[in-house]
C-alpha positions in Angstrom: 11.7 83.2 176.2 12.7 83.1 179.9 10.8 80.5 181.8 9.5 82.8 184.4 7.6 84.6 181.7 5.6 81.4 180.7 2.6 81.8 182.8 -0.4 80.1 181.4 -3.8 80.4 183.2 -4.0 76.6 184.0 -0.5 76.5 185.7 0.9 78.6 188.4 4.5 78.3 188.8 5.6 78.4 192.4 9.3 77.8 191.6 11.6 77.2 188.5 13.6 74.4 190.1 16.1 73.8 187.1 17.2 75.5 184.0 19.9 74.3 181.7 23.2 76.3 181.6 22.0 77.5 178.3 18.5 78.4 179.4 17.1 76.3 176.7 15.0 73.8 179.0 13.6 74.2 182.3 11.7 72.2 185.1 9.1 74.0 187.4 6.9 73.1 190.1 3.5 74.8 190.7 -0.2 74.3 191.0 -2.2 72.6 188.1 -5.4 74.9 188.4 -7.9 72.0 187.0 -7.1 69.9 190.0 -5.4 72.4 192.4 -2.6 69.8 192.9 1.1 70.5 193.1 2.9 69.2 190.0 6.0 69.2 188.3 6.4 70.4 184.6 8.6 71.3 182.0 9.4 73.1 178.8 11.7 73.8 176.1 12.3 77.6 176.4 13.4 78.7 172.9 15.6 81.8 172.5 15.6 83.0 176.2 16.8 86.6 174.7 13.7 86.8 172.5 10.2 87.1 174.1 8.7 86.5 170.7 9.9 82.9 170.6 7.4 81.2 172.8 9.4 77.9 173.0 7.5 74.5 173.2 4.9 73.8 174.3 2.8 76.6 173.1 -0.9 76.9 172.1 -2.0 79.7 169.8 1.3 81.5 170.6 0.7 81.3 174.3 3.7 79.6 176.1 2.6 76.5 178.2 4.2 74.0 180.5 4.1 70.1 180.1 2.5 68.5 183.0 4.3 65.6 184.3 2.4 62.6 185.7 1.4 63.2 189.3 2.3 59.5 190.3 6.0 60.4 189.6 6.2 63.5 191.8 7.8 61.9 194.8 10.7 60.3 192.3 11.3 63.7 191.0 11.4 65.3 194.1 13.7 62.9 195.9 16.2 63.4 192.7 15.9 67.1 192.9 16.5 67.1 196.7 19.2 64.6 196.5 20.9 66.4 193.3 21.6 62.6 192.4 23.5 62.3 189.2 22.2 60.0 186.5 24.1 58.1 184.1 22.0 57.2 180.8 
């Protein structure tokens, strides 16, 4: 499933900020409706050419986004803004 097609009711995507070259993983920025705060979230997209493959996470066959902790939003924003390569 393409990441832009994962639109659960509890997370309103404002921007897909990163997708791997093969399309299998994405990071997005958006509003978590439970607290109306902007957050980062991520998901494994599954087969991006098959809308029946909902990727992970999914709940009752509905594609979802995994919310990242709000406390690390500044760190993530800085890494994304600076495109800092990281060695693990």
